[in-house]
FILOTI-248054 format. One record per atom (N, C-alpha, C, O): residue number from 0; residue in one letter; atom name; x, y, z. Coordinates in nm, 4 decimals. Atoms other than C-alpha are relative to their C-alpha. Example, Ala and Ser with C-alpha at 12.3 -4.5 7.8 and 13.67 -1.06 7.14 Angstrom:
REM FILOTI-248054
+-------+--------+------+----------+----------+----------+
! lomar ! drenlo ! firo !        x !        y !        z !
+-------+--------+------+----------+----------+----------+
!     0 !      A !    N !   0.0890 !  -0.1190 !   0.0000 !
!     0 !      A !   CA !   1.2300 !  -0.4500 !   0.7800 !
!     0 !      A !    C !   0.0900 !   0.1200 !   0.0000 !
!     0 !      A !    O !   0.1936 !   0.1181 !   0.0665 !
!     1 !      S !    N !  -0.0820 !  -0.1190 !  -0.0060 !
!     1 !      S !   CA !   1.3670 !  -0.1060 !   0.7140 !
!     1 !      S !    C !  -0.0770 !   0.1090 !   0.0730 !
!     1 !      S !    O !  -0.0261 !   0.2198 !   0.0899 !
+-------+--------+------+----------+----------+----------+
***
This chain:
REM FILOTI-248054
+-------+--------+------+----------+----------+----------+
! lomar ! drenlo ! firo !        x !        y !        z !
+-------+--------+------+----------+----------+----------+
!     0 !      X !    N !   0.0142 !  -0.0094 !   0.1438 !
!     0 !      X !   CA !  -1.7308 !   2.2917 !  13.1360 !
!     0 !      X !    C !   0.1390 !  -0.0076 !  -0.0646 !
!     0 !      X !    O !   0.2304 !   0.0621 !  -0.0206 !
!     1 !      X !    N !  -0.1300 !   0.0079 !   0.0676 !
!     1 !      X !   CA !  -1.4447 !   2.1945 !  12.9025 !
!     1 !      X !    C !   0.0361 !   0.1314 !  -0.0694 !
!     1 !      X !    O !  -0.0515 !   0.2130 !  -0.0980 !
!     2 !      X !    N !  -0.0479 !  -0.1248 !   0.0596 !
!     2 !      X !   CA !  -1.2338 !   2.4706 !  12.7472 !
!     2 !      X !    C !  -0.0627 !   0.0271 !  -0.1363 !
!     2 !      X !    O !  -0.0942 !   0.1419 !  -0.1677 !
!     3 !      X !    N !   0.0560 !  -0.0238 !   0.1335 !
!     3 !      X !   CA !  -1.3709 !   2.4184 !  12.3963 !
!     3 !      X !    C !  -0.1422 !   0.0533 !   0.0067 !
!     3 !      X !    O !  -0.1848 !   0.1259 !  -0.0832 !
!     4 !      X !    N !   0.1357 !  -0.0523 !  -0.0150 !
!     4 !      X !   CA !  -1.7224 !   2.4898 !  12.5215 !
!     4 !      X !    C !   0.0032 !   0.1497 !   0.0293 !
!     4 !      X !    O !  -0.0798 !   0.2247 !  -0.0220 !
!     5 !      X !    N !  -0.0118 !  -0.1435 !  -0.0281 !
!     5 !      X !   CA !  -1.6122 !   2.8267 !  12.6611 !
!     5 !      X !    C !   0.0371 !   0.0767 !  -0.1264 !
!     5 !      X !    O !  -0.0112 !   0.1879 !  -0.1478 !
!     6 !      X !    N !  -0.0375 !  -0.0658 !   0.1252 !
!     6 !      X !   CA !  -1.4539 !   2.9119 !  12.3274 !
!     6 !      X !    C !  -0.1214 !   0.0155 !  -0.0902 !
!     6 !      X !    O !  -0.1436 !   0.1221 !  -0.1475 !
!     7 !      X !    N !   0.1216 !  -0.0073 !   0.0816 !
!     7 !      X !   CA !  -1.7749 !   2.8290 !  12.1432 !
!     7 !      X !    C !  -0.0961 !   0.1038 !   0.0558 !
!     7 !      X !    O !  -0.1581 !   0.1785 !  -0.0200 !
!     8 !      X !    N !   0.0901 !  -0.0959 !  -0.0629 !
!     8 !      X !   CA !  -1.9738 !   3.0338 !  12.3937 !
!     8 !      X !    C !   0.0447 !   0.1430 !  -0.0279 !
!     8 !      X !    O !  -0.0376 !   0.2282 !  -0.0613 !
!     9 !      X !    N !  -0.0520 !  -0.1354 !   0.0225 !
!     9 !      X !   CA !  -1.7493 !   3.3388 !  12.3565 !
!     9 !      X !    C !  -0.0170 !   0.0404 !  -0.1467 !
!     9 !      X !    O !  -0.0547 !   0.1539 !  -0.1759 !
!    10 !      X !    N !   0.0193 !  -0.0297 !   0.1424 !
!    10 !      X !   CA !  -1.7582 !   3.3173 !  11.9762 !
!    10 !      X !    C !  -0.1469 !   0.0272 !  -0.0292 !
!    10 !      X !    O !  -0.1782 !   0.1184 !  -0.1057 !
!    11 !      X !    N !   0.1433 !  -0.0200 !   0.0224 !
!    11 !      X !   CA !  -2.1375 !   3.2885 !  11.9827 !
!    11 !      X !    C !  -0.0460 !   0.1344 !   0.0544 !
!    11 !      X !    O !  -0.1234 !   0.2042 !  -0.0111 !
!    12 !      X !    N !   0.0393 !  -0.1284 !  -0.0589 !
!    12 !      X !   CA !  -2.1765 !   3.5885 !  12.2145 !
!    12 !      X !    C !   0.0515 !   0.1154 !  -0.0851 !
!    12 !      X !    O !  -0.0225 !   0.2101 !  -0.1117 !
!    13 !      X !    N !  -0.0555 !  -0.1064 !   0.0840 !
!    13 !      X !   CA !  -1.9444 !   3.8037 !  12.0026 !
!    13 !      X !    C !  -0.0721 !   0.0104 !  -0.1346 !
!    13 !      X !    O !  -0.0974 !   0.1204 !  -0.1836 !
!    14 !      X !    N !   0.0726 !  -0.0001 !   0.1275 !
!    14 !      X !   CA !  -2.1217 !   3.7004 !  11.6819 !
!    14 !      X !    C !  -0.1387 !   0.0616 !   0.0160 !
!    14 !      X !    O !  -0.1825 !   0.1402 !  -0.0680 !
!    15 !      X !    N !   0.1332 !  -0.0556 !  -0.0245 !
!    15 !      X !   CA !  -2.4616 !   3.7819 !  11.8293 !
!    15 !      X !    C !   0.0076 !   0.1503 !   0.0257 !
!    15 !      X !    O !  -0.0781 !   0.2255 !  -0.0206 !
!    16 !      X !    N !  -0.0146 !  -0.1429 !  -0.0289 !
!    16 !      X !   CA !  -2.3382 !   4.1188 !  11.9568 !
!    16 !      X !    C !   0.0266 !   0.0791 !  -0.1281 !
!    16 !      X !    O !  -0.0312 !   0.1859 !  -0.1482 !
!    17 !      X !    N !  -0.0310 !  -0.0692 !   0.1258 !
!    17 !      X !   CA !  -2.1946 !   4.2160 !  11.6178 !
!    17 !      X !    C !  -0.1221 !   0.0021 !  -0.0918 !
!    17 !      X !    O !  -0.1534 !   0.1055 !  -0.1507 !
!    18 !      X !    N !   0.1199 !   0.0056 !   0.0848 !
!    18 !      X !   CA !  -2.5051 !   4.0999 !  11.4289 !
!    18 !      X !    C !  -0.1084 !   0.0932 !   0.0532 !
!    18 !      X !    O !  -0.1761 !   0.1604 !  -0.0246 !
!    19 !      X !    N !   0.0996 !  -0.0887 !  -0.0591 !
!    19 !      X !   CA !  -2.7298 !   4.2861 !  11.6722 !
!    19 !      X !    C !   0.0330 !   0.1457 !  -0.0232 !
!    19 !      X !    O !  -0.0550 !   0.2246 !  -0.0576 !
!    20 !      X !    N !  -0.0408 !  -0.1395 !   0.0206 !
!    20 !      X !   CA !  -2.5293 !   4.6086 !  11.6470 !
!    20 !      X !    C !  -0.0184 !   0.0417 !  -0.1460 !
!    20 !      X !    O !  -0.0656 !   0.1520 !  -0.1735 !
!    21 !      X !    N !   0.0181 !  -0.0323 !   0.1418 !
!    21 !      X !   CA !  -2.5287 !   4.5953 !  11.2662 !
!    21 !      X !    C !  -0.1477 !   0.0105 !  -0.0376 !
!    21 !      X !    O !  -0.1859 !   0.0962 !  -0.1174 !
!    22 !      X !    N !   0.1443 !  -0.0055 !   0.0279 !
!    22 !      X !   CA !  -2.9031 !   4.5243 !  11.2580 !
!    22 !      X !    C !  -0.0610 !   0.1292 !   0.0515 !
!    22 !      X !    O !  -0.1411 !   0.1922 !  -0.0176 !
!    23 !      X !    N !   0.0524 !  -0.1241 !  -0.0568 !
!    23 !      X !   CA !  -2.9792 !   4.8171 !  11.4867 !
!    23 !      X !    C !   0.0455 !   0.1194 !  -0.0818 !
!    23 !      X !    O !  -0.0336 !   0.2100 !  -0.1076 !
!    24 !      X !    N !  -0.0500 !  -0.1107 !   0.0821 !
!    24 !      X !   CA !  -2.7566 !   5.0491 !  11.2812 !
!    24 !      X !    C !  -0.0762 !   0.0085 !  -0.1312 !
!    24 !      X !    O !  -0.1164 !   0.1169 !  -0.1735 !
!    25 !      X !    N !   0.0729 !   0.0013 !   0.1263 !
!    25 !      X !   CA !  -2.9259 !   4.9403 !  10.9586 !
!    25 !      X !    C !  -0.1422 !   0.0530 !   0.0177 !
!    25 !      X !    O !  -0.1879 !   0.1363 !  -0.0606 !
!    26 !      X !    N !   0.1386 !  -0.0419 !  -0.0192 !
!    26 !      X !   CA !  -3.2767 !   4.9868 !  11.0988 !
!    26 !      X !    C !  -0.0106 !   0.1479 !   0.0355 !
!    26 !      X !    O !  -0.1020 !   0.2154 !  -0.0117 !
!    27 !      X !    N !   0.0039 !  -0.1429 !  -0.0331 !
!    27 !      X !   CA !  -3.2007 !   5.3290 !  11.2486 !
!    27 !      X !    C !   0.0290 !   0.0858 !  -0.1227 !
!    27 !      X !    O !  -0.0361 !   0.1884 !  -0.1426 !
!    28 !      X !    N !  -0.0270 !  -0.0727 !   0.1243 !
!    28 !      X !   CA !  -3.0486 !   5.4475 !  10.9197 !
!    28 !      X !    C !  -0.1189 !  -0.0060 !  -0.0941 !
!    28 !      X !    O !  -0.1530 !   0.0933 !  -0.1584 !
!    29 !      X !    N !   0.1180 !   0.0151 !   0.0857 !
!    29 !      X !   CA !  -3.3486 !   5.3100 !  10.7317 !
!    29 !      X !    C !  -0.1118 !   0.0923 !   0.0457 !
!    29 !      X !    O !  -0.1755 !   0.1585 !  -0.0363 !
!    30 !      X !    N !   0.1069 !  -0.0850 !  -0.0522 !
!    30 !      X !   CA !  -3.5915 !   5.4919 !  10.9605 !
!    30 !      X !    C !   0.0299 !   0.1474 !  -0.0204 !
!    30 !      X !    O !  -0.0618 !   0.2258 !  -0.0450 !
!    31 !      X !    N !  -0.0356 !  -0.1399 !   0.0243 !
!    31 !      X !   CA !  -3.4000 !   5.8187 !  10.9254 !
!    31 !      X !    C !  -0.0276 !   0.0393 !  -0.1438 !
!    31 !      X !    O !  -0.0713 !   0.1514 !  -0.1699 !
!    32 !      X !    N !   0.0143 !  -0.0307 !   0.1424 !
!    32 !      X !   CA !  -3.4170 !   5.7986 !  10.5456 !
!    32 !      X !    C !  -0.1413 !  -0.0211 !  -0.0525 !
!    32 !      X !    O !  -0.1885 !   0.0577 !  -0.1344 !
!    33 !      X !    N !   0.1283 !   0.0374 !   0.0603 !
!    33 !      X !   CA !  -3.7542 !   5.6367 !  10.4776 !
!    33 !      X !    C !  -0.1204 !   0.0225 !   0.0903 !
!    33 !      X !    O !  -0.2319 !   0.0329 !   0.0393 !
!    34 !      X !    N !   0.1124 !  -0.0222 !  -0.0899 !
!    34 !      X !   CA !  -3.9700 !   5.6892 !  10.7880 !
!    34 !      X !    C !  -0.0686 !  -0.1286 !   0.0436 !
!    34 !      X !    O !  -0.0205 !  -0.2389 !   0.0175 !
!    35 !      X !    N !   0.0716 !   0.1118 !  -0.0603 !
!    35 !      X !   CA !  -4.2231 !   5.4655 !  10.9585 !
!    35 !      X !    C !  -0.1112 !  -0.0562 !  -0.0879 !
!    35 !      X !    O !  -0.1835 !  -0.1455 !  -0.0437 !
!    36 !      X !    N !   0.1107 !   0.0412 !   0.0863 !
!    36 !      X !   CA !  -4.4609 !   5.4162 !  10.6635 !
!    36 !      X !    C !  -0.0086 !  -0.1496 !  -0.0216 !
!    36 !      X !    O !  -0.1157 !  -0.2083 !  -0.0060 !
!    37 !      X !    N !   0.0012 !   0.1438 !   0.0271 !
!    37 !      X !   CA !  -4.3603 !   5.0606 !  10.5795 !
!    37 !      X !    C !  -0.0326 !  -0.0784 !   0.1266 !
!    37 !      X !    O !  -0.0981 !  -0.1824 !   0.1192 !
!    38 !      X !    N !   0.0291 !   0.0697 !  -0.1247 !
!    38 !      X !   CA !  -4.3775 !   4.9605 !  10.9467 !
!    38 !      X !    C !  -0.1479 !   0.0141 !   0.0377 !
!    38 !      X !    O !  -0.2058 !  -0.0767 !   0.0972 !
!    39 !      X !    N !   0.1431 !  -0.0182 !  -0.0258 !
!    39 !      X !   CA !  -4.7281 !   5.1045 !  10.9762 !
!    39 !      X !    C !  -0.0816 !  -0.0969 !  -0.0855 !
!    39 !      X !    O !  -0.1755 !  -0.1596 !  -0.0364 !
!    40 !      X !    N !   0.0700 !   0.0920 !   0.0892 !
!    40 !      X !   CA !  -4.8441 !   4.9035 !  10.6745 !
!    40 !      X !    C !   0.0169 !  -0.1436 !   0.0498 !
!    40 !      X !    O !  -0.0796 !  -0.2200 !   0.0547 !
!    41 !      X !    N !  -0.0275 !   0.1335 !  -0.0532 !
!    41 !      X !   CA !  -4.6776 !   4.5904 !  10.8141 !
!    41 !      X !    C !  -0.0827 !  -0.0263 !   0.1258 !
!    41 !      X !    O !  -0.1384 !  -0.1348 !   0.1423 !
!    42 !      X !    N !   0.0756 !   0.0161 !  -0.1242 !
!    42 !      X !   CA !  -4.8437 !   4.6461 !  11.1515 !
!    42 !      X !    C !  -0.1486 !  -0.0211 !  -0.0257 !
!    42 !      X !    O !  -0.2115 !  -0.1058 !   0.0378 !
!    43 !      X !    N !   0.1416 !   0.0159 !   0.0316 !
!    43 !      X !   CA !  -5.1902 !   4.6859 !  11.0010 !
!    43 !      X !    C !  -0.0284 !  -0.1364 !  -0.0626 !
!    43 !      X !    O !  -0.1265 !  -0.2021 !  -0.0278 !
!    44 !      X !    N !   0.0210 !   0.1297 !   0.0644 !
!    44 !      X !   CA !  -5.1538 !   4.3779 !  10.7823 !
!    44 !      X !    C !   0.0148 !  -0.1130 !   0.1010 !
!    44 !      X !    O !  -0.0682 !  -0.2039 !   0.1049 !
!    45 !      X !    N !  -0.0202 !   0.1036 !  -0.1009 !
!    45 !      X !   CA !  -5.0145 !   4.1662 !  11.0655 !
!    45 !      X !    C !  -0.1157 !  -0.0015 !   0.1001 !
!    45 !      X !    O !  -0.1624 !  -0.1086 !   0.1389 !
!    46 !      X !    N !   0.1131 !  -0.0071 !  -0.0919 !
!    46 !      X !   CA !  -5.2893 !   4.2887 !  11.2993 !
!    46 !      X !    C !  -0.1260 !  -0.0595 !  -0.0603 !
!    46 !      X !    O !  -0.1997 !  -0.1313 !   0.0073 !
!    47 !      X !    N !   0.1184 !   0.0552 !   0.0669 !
!    47 !      X !   CA !  -5.5586 !   4.2037 !  11.0454 !
!    47 !      X !    C !   0.0086 !  -0.1526 !  -0.0088 !
!    47 !      X !    O !  -0.0913 !  -0.2218 !   0.0103 !
!    48 !      X !    N !  -0.0174 !   0.1452 !   0.0078 !
!    48 !      X !   CA !  -5.4143 !   3.8543 !  11.0001 !
!    48 !      X !    C !  -0.0215 !  -0.0642 !   0.1362 !
!    48 !      X !    O !  -0.0878 !  -0.1675 !   0.1460 !
!    49 !      X !    N !   0.0162 !   0.0560 !  -0.1343 !
!    49 !      X !   CA !  -5.3970 !   3.7934 !  11.3756 !
!    49 !      X !    C !  -0.1468 !   0.0008 !   0.0416 !
!    49 !      X !    O !  -0.1958 !  -0.0975 !   0.0972 !
!    50 !      X !    N !   0.1424 !  -0.0083 !  -0.0345 !
!    50 !      X !   CA !  -5.7562 !   3.9114 !  11.4255 !
!    50 !      X !    C !  -0.0805 !  -0.1020 !  -0.0808 !
!    50 !      X !    O !  -0.1699 !  -0.1672 !  -0.0269 !
!    51 !      X !    N !   0.0707 !   0.0972 !   0.0841 !
!    51 !      X !   CA !  -5.8760 !   3.6983 !  11.1320 !
!    51 !      X !    C !   0.0222 !  -0.1417 !   0.0502 !
!    51 !      X !    O !  -0.0724 !  -0.2201 !   0.0579 !
!    52 !      X !    N !  -0.0283 !   0.1341 !  -0.0504 !
!    52 !      X !   CA !  -5.7020 !   3.3887 !  11.2667 !
!    52 !      X !    C !  -0.0710 !  -0.0234 !   0.1323 !
!    52 !      X !    O !  -0.1213 !  -0.1329 !   0.1571 !
!    53 !      X !    N !   0.0679 !   0.0118 !  -0.1292 !
!    53 !      X !   CA !  -5.8454 !   3.4549 !  11.6128 !
!    53 !      X !    C !  -0.1488 !  -0.0309 !  -0.0200 !
!    53 !      X !    O !  -0.2033 !  -0.1181 !   0.0477 !
!    54 !      X !    N !   0.1425 !   0.0204 !   0.0192 !
!    54 !      X !   CA !  -6.2023 !   3.4740 !  11.4818 !
!    54 !      X !    C !  -0.0325 !  -0.1266 !  -0.0808 !
!    54 !      X !    O !  -0.1414 !  -0.1824 !  -0.0673 !
!    55 !      X !    N !   0.0234 !   0.1218 !   0.0769 !
!    55 !      X !   CA !  -6.1652 !   3.1808 !  11.2412 !
!    55 !      X !    C !   0.0059 !  -0.1223 !   0.0905 !
!    55 !      X !    O !  -0.0701 !  -0.2174 !   0.0721 !
!    56 !      X !    N !  -0.0101 !   0.1144 !  -0.0930 !
!    56 !      X !   CA !  -6.0588 !   2.9464 !  11.5226 !
!    56 !      X !    C !  -0.1127 !   0.0119 !   0.0949 !
!    56 !      X !    O !  -0.1276 !  -0.0719 !   0.1839 !
+-------+--------+------+----------+----------+----------+
***
């Protein structure tokens, strides 16, 4: 692999690691402050949509 490919790979890995860490921090802070209510509503709605699509097909 040429050197420039390794540089791109390292930059991509570091960017993904930083974005992942920030996302996890944000979600954990959100859950501490607001709770699981919004995720429960999202889960029920998504589940209803998946079941509806399953039975429509």
